[in-house]
C-alpha positions as CSV (number, residue, x, y, z in Angstrom):
1,M,124.6,36.1,194.4
2,K,128.1,34.8,194.0
3,Y,131.5,36.3,193.8
4,A,134.3,35.4,191.3
5,Y,137.9,36.5,191.5
6,C,139.9,37.1,188.4
7,A,143.7,36.8,188.9
8,S,144.6,38.6,185.7
9,C,142.6,41.8,186.7
10,D,142.9,41.3,190.5
11,E,139.2,42.1,190.7
12,V,136.1,40.6,192.2
13,S,133.0,40.3,190.1
14,V,129.5,40.0,191.6
15,L,127.5,37.5,189.7
16,S,124.0,36.2,189.8
17,N,123.7,32.4,190.4
18,L,123.1,31.5,186.8
19,E,125.9,33.6,185.3
20,P,129.1,31.8,184.3
21,E,132.2,32.5,186.4
22,R,133.7,35.1,184.1
23,C,135.3,38.4,185.0
24,H,133.1,41.4,184.2
25,R,136.2,43.4,183.1
26,C,138.2,41.1,180.9
27,Q,135.7,38.2,180.3
28,K,138.4,35.6,181.3
29,K,137.6,32.6,183.5
30,A,137.3,33.6,187.2
31,V,137.5,31.5,190.3
32,P,134.2,31.3,192.3
33,L,134.5,32.2,196.0
34,R,132.1,31.6,198.8
35,V,131.6,34.6,201.0
36,R,129.1,34.8,203.9
37,R,126.6,37.6,203.9
38,P,127.8,40.3,206.4
39,W,125.7,41.6,209.2
40,Q,124.9,44.7,207.2
41,H,122.9,42.6,204.7
42,W,120.6,41.3,207.5
43,V,120.2,44.8,209.0
44,A,119.2,46.2,205.6
45,S,116.6,43.5,205.2
46,G,115.3,44.1,208.7
47,V,115.1,47.9,208.2
48,I,113.2,47.6,204.9
49,L,110.9,44.9,206.3
50,A,110.2,47.0,209.4
51,G,109.3,50.0,207.2
52,A,106.9,47.9,205.2
53,V,105.3,46.6,208.3
54,I,104.9,50.1,209.7
55,V,103.4,51.4,206.5
56,F,100.9,48.5,206.4
57,V,100.0,48.8,210.0
58,T,99.4,52.5,210.1
59,D,96.2,53.9,208.8
60,L,97.4,56.7,206.6
61,P,94.7,57.9,204.1
62,S,97.1,59.2,201.5
63,I,99.4,57.1,199.4
64,A,101.9,59.9,199.3
65,L,102.1,59.9,203.1
66,R,102.7,56.1,203.0
67,F,105.6,56.5,200.6
68,G,106.9,59.4,202.7
69,L,106.9,57.2,205.7
70,L,108.6,54.3,203.8
71,L,111.2,56.4,202.2
72,P,113.6,56.8,205.2
73,F,113.5,53.0,205.7
74,I,114.4,52.4,202.1
75,V,117.2,54.9,202.2
76,F,118.7,53.4,205.4
77,G,118.2,49.9,204.0
78,L,120.0,50.8,200.8
79,F,122.8,52.4,202.8
80,F,123.4,49.2,204.8
81,S,123.0,47.0,201.7
82,A,125.7,49.0,199.8
83,W,128.0,48.9,202.8
84,G,127.5,45.1,203.1
85,L,128.2,44.6,199.4
86,R,131.4,46.7,199.7
87,E,132.5,44.6,202.8
88,S,131.7,41.3,201.0
89,K,133.7,42.4,197.9
90,Q,136.7,43.2,200.1
91,K,136.5,39.9,201.9
92,A,136.2,38.1,198.5
93,L,139.2,40.0,197.1
94,K,141.4,39.0,200.1
95,A,140.2,35.4,199.8
96,G,140.9,35.4,196.0
97,R,144.4,36.9,196.5
98,A,145.2,34.3,199.2
99,R,144.0,31.5,196.9
100,A,146.0,32.8,194.0
101,V,149.2,32.9,196.2
102,E,148.5,29.3,197.3
103,E,148.0,28.1,193.7
104,G,151.2,29.6,192.7
């Protein structure tokens, strides 16, 4: 995942690694930014992994019970993941604005 700042829209686009650096809103060329993954990303990964391990380790006979046990881990994992993405976009927006001010 990468972030790209568009100075004309003042917006950050979240792109996959193979997508060109273009703004999602206006399709103009955007500046790629490097933003480190926040701690929320790693917590989300750990929560979902812990849930998967617990489901595989427990000996529940019903698949519905297994999904019921996994569901809270997925919900909390998605919560932390969305929070981390929001934090990353805010950091990228600040970095993009600072870069635009430097360039002129």
